[in-house]
C-alpha positions in Angstrom: -18.7 4.4 4.2 -18.5 7.6 2.1 -18.8 7.3 -1.7 -16.3 9.4 -3.6 -16.6 11.2 -6.9 -13.7 9.9 -9.0 -13.3 10.1 -12.8 -15.5 7.6 -14.5 -12.6 6.3 -16.6 -11.1 4.7 -13.5 -14.2 2.6 -13.1 -15.0 -0.5 -15.2 -18.0 -2.2 -16.6 -16.9 -5.7 -15.4 -14.8 -5.5 -12.2 -16.7 -2.6 -10.6 -20.0 -4.5 -11.2 -18.6 -7.7 -9.6 -17.5 -5.7 -6.6 -20.9 -4.2 -6.2 -22.7 -7.5 -6.5 -20.4 -9.0 -3.9 -20.9 -6.0 -1.6 -24.7 -6.4 -1.8 -24.5 -10.1 -1.0 -21.9 -9.7 1.8 -22.0 -6.1 3.2 -20.2 -7.1 6.4 -17.2 -8.7 4.5 -17.5 -12.1 6.2 -16.9 -14.0 2.9 -13.3 -13.7 1.6 -13.7 -16.4 -1.0 -12.8 -15.3 -4.6 -15.2 -14.7 -7.4 -15.1 -17.4 -10.1 -15.7 -16.3 -13.7 -15.7 -19.4 -15.9 -15.3 -18.6 -19.6 -14.9 -22.3 -20.6 -11.2 -22.7 -21.7 -10.1 -20.1 -19.1 -11.4 -19.4 -15.6 -10.5 -16.4 -13.6 -10.4 -16.4 -9.8 -10.8 -12.8 -8.7 -10.0 -11.6 -5.2 -12.9 -10.6 -2.9 -11.1 -7.3 -2.1 -8.6 -5.4 -4.2 -8.2 -2.1 -6.0 -8.9 1.5 -4.8 -9.3 1.8 -1.0 -10.9 4.6 1.0 -7.6 6.6 1.2 -6.9 6.3 -2.5 -10.4 7.4 -3.6 -10.3 10.3 -1.2 -6.9 11.4 -2.6 -8.2 11.1 -6.2 -11.3 13.1 -5.5 -9.4 15.9 -3.8 -6.8 16.0 -6.5 -9.2 16.3 -9.4 -11.2 18.9 -7.4 -8.1 20.9 -7.0 -7.6 20.9 -10.8 -11.2 21.8 -11.5 -11.3 24.6 -8.9 -8.0 26.3 -10.0 -7.9 26.5 -13.8 -5.7 29.6 -13.8 -3.2 28.5 -11.2 -0.1 26.4 -11.1 -0.7 23.1 -9.4 1.9 20.9 -7.8 2.0 17.6 -6.0 4.6 17.0 -3.3 5.4 13.6 -4.9 3.4 10.8 -6.5 -0.1 11.0 -5.2 -0.4 7.3 -5.1 1.9 4.6 -6.5 0.1 4.0 -9.8 1.7 5.2 -13.1 -1.7 5.6 -14.9 -3.1 7.9 -12.3 0.0 9.9 -12.0 0.4 10.2 -15.7 -3.1 11.5 -16.1 -2.5 14.2 -13.5 0.7 15.2 -15.3 -1.3 15.4 -18.6 -3.6 17.9 -16.8 -0.7 20.2 -15.9 0.1 19.0 -12.4 3.9 19.0 -11.6 5.7 16.9 -9.0 8.0 18.8 -6.6 9.9 15.6 -5.8 10.1 12.0 -6.9 8.9 9.0 -4.9 12.4 8.7 -3.3 12.4 12.3 -2.1 14.7 13.7 -4.8 13.9 17.3 -5.4 12.6 18.0 -8.9 11.5 21.6 -8.3 13.3 24.0 -6.0 11.3 25.4 -3.1 12.2 29.0 -4.2 10.4 28.4 -7.5 7.1 28.2 -5.6 4.9 31.2 -4.9 2.2 31.8 -2.3 -0.6 31.7 -4.9 0.4 28.2 -6.1 -1.6 25.2 -5.3 0.2 22.3 -3.6 -1.5 18.9 -3.1 -0.2 16.7 -0.3 -0.3 13.0 -1.4 -2.1 10.1 0.2 1.0 9.1 2.1 1.1 12.4 4.0 4.2 14.5 4.3 6.9 15.4 6.9 6.7 18.1 9.5 9.7 19.7 7.8 7.9 20.0 4.5 4.8 21.3 6.1 6.9 24.1 7.6 8.5 24.8 4.3 5.1 25.3 2.6 4.0 27.5 5.5 7.1 29.7 5.2 6.4 30.2 1.5 2.8 31.2 2.3 1.1 28.2 0.6 -2.2 27.0 2.2 -1.5 23.3 1.7 -4.2 22.1 4.1 -6.9 22.9 1.6 -5.8 20.0 -0.7 -4.3 17.6 1.8 -5.1 14.1 0.6 -3.4 12.3 3.5 -5.1 9.0 4.1 -7.2 9.1 7.4 -5.7 5.8 8.4 -2.2 7.2 8.1 -3.2 10.1 10.3 -4.6 7.5 12.7 -1.1 6.0 13.0 0.3 9.5 13.6 -2.2 10.2 16.4 -1.5 6.8 18.0 2.2 7.6 18.0 1.6 11.0 19.6 -0.5 9.3 22.3 2.3 6.8 23.0 4.8 9.7 23.3 2.7 11.5 25.8 2.8 8.4 28.0 6.7 8.2 27.6 6.7 5.3 25.2 9.2 5.0 22.4 7.6 4.4 19.0 8.9 1.7 16.7 7.7 2.1 13.1 7.4 -1.0 11.0 8.1 0.3 7.5 10.5 0.8 4.6 12.8 3.6 5.6 12.7 5.4 2.2 9.0 5.0 1.6 7.0 8.4 1.6 4.6 7.2 4.2 7.3 5.9 6.6 9.3 9.2 6.2 6.1 11.1 7.1 5.2 8.9 10.0 8.7 9.0 11.4 8.8 12.8 11.1 5.5 13.3 12.9 6.2 10.6 15.6 9.6 12.1 16.6 7.9 15.3 17.5 6.3 13.6 20.5 8.4 10.5 21.1 11.8 8.9 20.6 11.2 7.0 17.3 13.0 4.3 15.3 12.2 2.2 12.2 12.5 -1.5 11.8 12.0 -3.0 8.3 11.2 -6.7 9.1 11.4 -9.4 11.8 15.1 -9.8 11.3 15.7 -6.2 12.3 13.3 -6.6 15.2 15.4 -9.5 16.4 18.5 -7.3 16.2 16.7 -4.8 18.4 15.6 -7.6 20.7 19.2 -8.7 21.1 20.2 -5.3 22.4 17.2 -5.0 24.7 18.0 -8.3 26.4 21.7 -7.4 26.7 23.0 -9.9 24.1 24.5 -7.2 21.9 26.3 -3.9 22.6 25.3 -0.3 22.3 28.0 0.0 19.5 26.2 -2.8 17.6 22.9 -0.9 18.1 24.2 2.4 16.7 26.1 0.6 13.9 22.9 -0.9 12.5 20.2 1.6 13.5 22.1 4.9 13.3 20.1 6.1 10.3 16.8 4.8 11.6 16.5 6.6 14.9 15.3 10.1 15.9 17.8 12.7 17.1 19.2 12.2 20.6 17.9 8.6 20.7 19.4 6.9 23.8 18.9 3.1 23.7 19.7 2.8 27.4 16.9 5.1 28.3 14.4 4.8 25.4 13.9 1.1 25.1 12.2 0.4 28.4 8.7 1.3 27.2 7.8 0.6 23.5 4.9 0.4 21.1 4.8 -0.7 17.5 3.0 1.2 14.7 3.1 0.5 11.0 3.5 1.8 7.5 -0.1 1.0 6.6 0.9 -0.8 3.4 3.1 -3.4 5.0 2.0 -7.0 5.5 -0.4 -6.9 8.5 0.8 -10.4 9.6 4.4 -9.2 9.6 3.6 -6.1 11.7 1.8 -8.3 14.2 4.7 -10.8 14.2 7.1 -8.0 15.0 4.8 -6.7 17.8 4.4 -10.2 19.2 8.1 -10.8 19.2 9.0 -7.5 20.8 6.3 -8.0 23.4 7.9 -11.4 24.3 11.2 -9.6 24.7 9.7 -7.1 27.1 8.1 -9.9 29.1 11.5 -11.6 29.2 13.1 -8.5 30.6 10.4 -7.0 32.8 8.1 -9.9 33.6 4.5 -10.7 32.5 3.0 -8.9 35.5 4.6 -5.6 34.4 4.1 -5.9 30.6 1.4 -3.1 30.3 3.9 -0.6 31.7 6.5 -1.5 29.1 4.6 -2.6 26.0 1.7 -0.8 24.3 -1.1 -2.7 22.4 -1.2 -0.9 19.0 -3.3 -3.4 16.9 -5.6 -0.5 16.2 -3.1 1.0 13.8 -3.4 -1.7 11.1 -5.2 -0.4 8.0 -8.5 -2.1 7.2 -7.9 -2.1 3.5 -4.4 -3.6 3.7 -5.9 -6.3 6.0 -8.8 -7.0 3.7 -6.7 -7.2 0.6 -4.1 -9.5 2.2 -6.7 -11.7 3.8 -8.5 -12.0 0.4 -5.3 -12.9 -1.3 -4.7 -15.7 1.3 -8.2 -17.0 0.6 -7.5 -16.9 -3.1 -4.4 -19.0 -2.6 -6.5 -21.8 -1.0 -7.8 -22.5 -4.6 -5.9 -24.4 -7.2 -4.7 -22.3 -10.1 -2.0 -22.4 -12.9 -0.7 -18.9 -12.3 -1.4 -15.5 -10.7 -1.4 -12.1 -12.3 -1.1 -9.1 -9.9 -1.7 -5.6 -11.4 -0.3 -2.4 -10.0 2.4 0.2 -9.8 5.9 -1.3 -9.6 6.8 1.0 -6.6 3.5 0.2 -4.8 4.4 -1.3 -1.4 1.0 -2.9 -0.7 1.0 -4.5 -4.2 4.5 -5.9 -3.7 3.3 -7.7 -0.6 0.4 -9.3 -2.5 2.9 -10.5 -5.1 5.1 -11.9 -2.3 2.1 -13.9 -1.0 1.3 -15.3 -4.4 4.9 -16.1 -5.3 5.1 -18.5 -2.4 2.4 -20.6 -4.0 2.5 -20.5 -7.8 4.0 -18.7 -10.8 3.2 -15.0 -10.4 3.4 -12.2 -12.9 3.4 -8.6 -11.6 2.4 -6.2 -14.3 1.4 -2.5 -14.5 -1.2 -3.0 -17.1 -2.5 -4.9 -20.2 0.2 -3.5 -22.5 2.7 -5.7 -20.6 1.0 -8.8 -22.1 2.4 -8.7 -25.6 0.8 -11.9 -26.9 -0.5 -15.2 -25.7 3.1 -16.3 -25.5 4.9 -13.2 -24.1 4.5 -11.2 -20.9 6.8 -8.5 -19.5 6.6 -8.6 -15.7 8.4 -7.0 -12.8 10.6 -8.8 -10.3 10.6 -6.4 -7.3 13.2 -8.4 -5.5 15.6 -7.6 -8.4 14.1 -4.2 -9.4 13.9 -5.1 -13.1 11.4 -6.2 -15.7 11.6 -9.8 -17.0 10.2 -11.2 -20.3 8.7 -14.7 -20.0 7.6 -16.8 -22.9 4.7 -19.3 -22.9 3.4 -18.0 -19.6 -0.1 -19.4 -20.4 0.0 -23.2 -20.1 -1.2 -25.4 -23.0 -4.1 -27.3 -21.5 -7.9 -27.7 -21.9 -8.7 -25.3 -19.1 -6.4 -22.6 -17.6 -7.1 -21.3 -14.2 -5.8 -17.8 -13.4 -5.8 -15.9 -10.1 -6.3 -12.1 -10.7 -6.0 -9.3 -8.2 -4.4 -5.9 -7.9 -3.0 -3.4 -5.4 -4.9 -0.7 -3.5 -3.9 2.1 -5.9 -4.8 0.3 -9.1 -8.0 1.4 -11.0 -10.5 -1.3 -11.7 -10.5 -0.3 -15.4 -6.9 -1.5 -15.7 -7.7 -4.9 -14.2 -10.7 -5.0 -16.7 -8.3 -4.5 -19.6 -6.0 -7.2 -18.3 -8.8 -9.7 -18.0 -10.3 -9.0 -21.5 -6.9 -9.1 -23.2 -6.1 -12.5 -21.7 -9.6 -13.7 -22.6 -9.0 -12.7 -26.2 -6.3 -15.4 -26.5 -8.8 -18.2 -25.9 -10.8 -19.4 -28.9 -14.3 -20.4 -28.0 -14.4 -18.4 -24.8 -17.9 -17.6 -23.5 -19.4 -14.1 -23.8 -18.6 -11.8 -20.8 -22.2 -10.6 -20.5 -23.4 -14.1 -20.3 -20.9 -15.1 -17.6 -21.7 -12.0 -15.5 -25.4 -12.7 -15.8 -25.0 -16.2 -14.6 -22.8 -15.0 -11.7 -25.4 -12.5 -10.8 -28.2 -15.0 -10.8 -26.2 -17.4 -8.7 -25.7 -15.0 -5.8 
């Protein structure tokens, strides 16, 4: 896989080294067990896979190249390049301005842009409508297009489905940048609709099987369907694609459920004519990170700390998995850990930060699960680990622990 040139301050002396050692030992990614770093009074169980994925590193490399190559030009990002506050803040500090926020709210009017301006398309991609807007202004956006190749793979699969007269069902969050982009591209070639979760899939299934009315369908899905969508005509041939940062298991569950509905309606012998196999649209990084998290959770621990941007979809799903098993603290960086007794952490189900006291248990040995989202730099995870480690008197030296880990591989 390609190695990207990203700023050295996103790397780390500890986490990046652990990742490289694990990669050398297990290049085919067959071992999803966590890395154990035992410092005596505290032990960290670190996920086998986490942090920057291919798409994120590609986006970072292109964005910093755009800054380097255009010192005398205005540089804009359509929206957040990735969902990490540290990365986006650094780009802003270098003069990059955002045209809209992560929810699509316009921050800079289109008529303020000039043909000579540089516009970077974020890793989530963008809509057909915005692509046309940039073209009409005269901006060559393709030069600094950081759209993740795996997102583009979903778009291409949706286009293929449309050419075979299938309707595309996007598993995603309606307001997420990637879902907005995928929906926009998909509807160019196929009737398209969005489902958020298995509950919405069951509402759709109820209509397909005739257990709910057309009025019920439009009442619930009116804002989640492409123009001129006709459920009587467009739900006889379907395929499911995903927002790549969703839970892979949930996407598969939705696909399996809708396949069973189509079998019920059209018969097992005719299923290939009515349901498309789209497992090839699942993102490898999302799959690896989620599978590594599930492996982590097979080990006993006192708590989990998940590091990442609060608006990061893939990170929120890792938090969900951890919260089902043990106390979990979702933080954006080490500054959220105010002391051994106080941590400020985000509850994405409520959309607010909480402050928890005495989050580290008083016991002879504390075991902590540590992981992060796909848009979180290793350096930030490093800072979290070392800050927590500083709270434990008599903890062993980091270099010594790493040396022992290396020799044990």
